KEZAFI-383418 format. One record per residue (C-alpha): y, x, z. Coordinates in pm, whole numbers. Each point is the difference from the previous one (the first is absolute). Example, Ala and Ser with C-alpha at 12.3 -4.5 7.8 and 13.67 -1.06 7.14 Angstrom:
# residues 2
{c2: -450	c1: 1230	c3: 780}
{c2: 344	c1: 137	c3: -66}
# end
This chain:
# residues 157
{c2: -1	c1: 13	c3: -3}
{c2: 347	c1: 128	c3: -91}
{c2: 258	c1: 82	c3: 260}
{c2: 228	c1: -263	c3: -173}
{c2: -265	c1: -257	c3: 36}
{c2: -67	c1: 85	c3: 373}
{c2: 378	c1: -17	c3: 65}
{c2: 10	c1: -337	c3: -174}
{c2: -295	c1: -136	c3: 207}
{c2: 153	c1: 135	c3: 329}
{c2: 326	c1: -170	c3: -74}
{c2: -185	c1: -331	c3: -90}
{c2: -195	c1: 22	c3: 320}
{c2: 335	c1: 48	c3: 191}
{c2: 122	c1: -330	c3: -140}
{c2: 228	c1: 113	c3: -268}
{c2: 6	c1: -250	c3: -283}
{c2: -171	c1: 140	c3: -315}
{c2: 326	c1: -62	c3: -215}
{c2: 199	c1: 233	c3: 248}
{c2: -240	c1: 290	c3: -37}
{c2: 133	c1: 257	c3: -240}
{c2: -264	c1: 225	c3: -149}
{c2: 33	c1: 263	c3: -269}
{c2: -167	c1: -227	c3: -242}
{c2: 229	c1: -313	c3: 77}
{c2: 320	c1: 220	c3: 6}
{c2: -73	c1: 125	c3: -362}
{c2: -109	c1: -333	c3: -132}
{c2: 251	c1: -235	c3: 135}
{c2: 300	c1: -78	c3: -200}
{c2: 346	c1: 48	c3: 186}
{c2: 147	c1: -360	c3: 56}
{c2: 372	c1: -2	c3: 52}
{c2: -17	c1: -188	c3: 333}
{c2: -358	c1: 42	c3: 125}
{c2: -53	c1: 351	c3: -126}
{c2: 271	c1: 162	c3: 221}
{c2: -207	c1: -28	c3: 314}
{c2: -243	c1: 268	c3: -114}
{c2: 152	c1: 273	c3: 220}
{c2: -15	c1: -246	c3: 288}
{c2: -355	c1: -89	c3: -72}
{c2: -81	c1: 383	c3: -13}
{c2: 175	c1: 61	c3: 338}
{c2: -178	c1: -289	c3: 164}
{c2: -355	c1: 107	c3: -114}
{c2: 81	c1: 361	c3: 113}
{c2: 109	c1: -143	c3: 349}
{c2: -327	c1: -193	c3: 22}
{c2: -195	c1: 313	c3: -97}
{c2: 168	c1: 175	c3: 288}
{c2: -136	c1: -284	c3: 238}
{c2: 329	c1: -90	c3: 145}
{c2: -27	c1: -287	c3: 250}
{c2: -333	c1: -145	c3: 119}
{c2: -310	c1: 162	c3: -166}
{c2: -278	c1: -205	c3: -144}
{c2: -316	c1: 132	c3: 148}
{c2: -344	c1: -133	c3: 107}
{c2: -46	c1: -84	c3: 365}
{c2: -37	c1: 320	c3: 198}
{c2: -334	c1: 50	c3: 178}
{c2: 191	c1: 44	c3: 338}
{c2: 222	c1: -310	c3: -36}
{c2: 104	c1: -154	c3: 321}
{c2: 274	c1: -265	c3: 49}
{c2: 334	c1: 126	c3: 132}
{c2: 54	c1: -106	c3: 362}
{c2: 329	c1: -153	c3: -111}
{c2: -196	c1: -250	c3: -232}
{c2: -230	c1: -86	c3: 299}
{c2: 293	c1: -64	c3: 230}
{c2: 187	c1: -202	c3: -277}
{c2: -310	c1: -222	c3: -62}
{c2: -33	c1: -62	c3: 376}
{c2: 362	c1: -95	c3: 40}
{c2: 34	c1: -200	c3: -325}
{c2: -332	c1: -173	c3: -31}
{c2: -147	c1: 41	c3: 352}
{c2: -297	c1: 187	c3: -134}
{c2: -175	c1: 199	c3: 275}
{c2: -38	c1: 370	c3: -62}
{c2: -377	c1: -38	c3: 46}
{c2: -28	c1: -237	c3: -291}
{c2: 218	c1: 223	c3: -223}
{c2: -219	c1: 310	c3: 71}
{c2: -310	c1: -200	c3: -71}
{c2: 128	c1: -71	c3: -349}
{c2: 12	c1: 366	c3: -95}
{c2: -357	c1: 70	c3: -81}
{c2: -25	c1: -286	c3: -246}
{c2: 337	c1: 91	c3: -156}
{c2: -103	c1: 358	c3: -42}
{c2: -333	c1: -85	c3: -137}
{c2: 133	c1: -225	c3: -270}
{c2: 282	c1: 217	c3: -114}
{c2: -192	c1: 327	c3: 7}
{c2: -283	c1: -161	c3: -194}
{c2: 241	c1: -122	c3: -274}
{c2: 191	c1: 314	c3: -20}
{c2: 323	c1: -181	c3: -113}
{c2: 316	c1: 193	c3: 30}
{c2: 290	c1: -170	c3: 179}
{c2: 338	c1: 87	c3: 133}
{c2: 31	c1: -160	c3: 339}
{c2: -326	c1: 3	c3: 191}
{c2: 165	c1: -72	c3: 336}
{c2: 139	c1: -323	c3: -144}
{c2: -309	c1: -90	c3: -180}
{c2: -193	c1: 30	c3: 340}
{c2: 266	c1: -215	c3: 175}
{c2: -47	c1: -269	c3: -257}
{c2: -376	c1: 12	c3: 35}
{c2: 33	c1: -33	c3: 380}
{c2: 222	c1: -297	c3: -32}
{c2: -222	c1: -165	c3: -260}
{c2: -308	c1: 45	c3: 227}
{c2: 182	c1: -107	c3: 310}
{c2: 116	c1: -327	c3: -165}
{c2: -344	c1: -58	c3: -140}
{c2: -166	c1: 37	c3: 345}
{c2: 250	c1: -234	c3: 155}
{c2: -69	c1: -258	c3: -275}
{c2: -378	c1: 31	c3: 52}
{c2: 44	c1: -52	c3: 365}
{c2: 198	c1: -320	c3: -39}
{c2: -260	c1: -130	c3: -241}
{c2: -279	c1: 73	c3: 250}
{c2: 172	c1: -229	c3: 261}
{c2: -23	c1: -294	c3: -240}
{c2: 9	c1: -351	c3: 150}
{c2: -121	c1: -300	c3: -180}
{c2: 263	c1: -254	c3: -111}
{c2: -97	c1: -245	c3: 259}
{c2: 33	c1: 267	c3: 276}
{c2: 339	c1: 96	c3: -133}
{c2: 127	c1: -357	c3: -11}
{c2: -121	c1: -84	c3: 350}
{c2: 107	c1: 323	c3: 171}
{c2: 266	c1: -82	c3: 248}
{c2: -16	c1: 331	c3: 196}
{c2: 350	c1: 103	c3: -134}
{c2: 146	c1: -293	c3: 211}
{c2: -139	c1: 131	c3: 320}
{c2: 288	c1: 249	c3: 42}
{c2: 250	c1: -281	c3: 8}
{c2: 91	c1: -203	c3: 311}
{c2: 146	c1: -338	c3: -61}
{c2: 223	c1: -152	c3: 268}
{c2: -51	c1: -353	c3: -102}
{c2: -193	c1: -75	c3: 302}
{c2: -322	c1: -75	c3: -188}
{c2: -291	c1: 223	c3: 85}
{c2: -200	c1: 113	c3: -278}
{c2: -368	c1: 59	c3: 51}
{c2: -222	c1: 188	c3: -239}
# end
């Protein structure tokens, strides 16, 4: 595989749209448009900057990945997710992403979203397991036990 093709694939994997990638082949073949052709220098600079890996790097999940303690604290504060639950999600997360080998930019954020999804899923499953029949729901007056009415009429259950 040629170096130009490798560079093209690398930029494509970084999320650069194909029409913005300037290669030696496209630079020679493309006619200069009076309006759209003037950005060639800008395109060249943009692709050179991305070759230099400015900003977040796209990479596969590191083998030694662990969530940043700030994310664990943030999840506890904003979603009420216990730290124990968060750490239990790590093996499944790592197993999946190490197996796929996909390259991403923000692994900490990806893990945070995974934990939130799993937490909401677990909470939803718990609610479904405490299911009451329609008749039980319609005849359940337990919510009224916390109210005291001063009408003088005693209520007996």
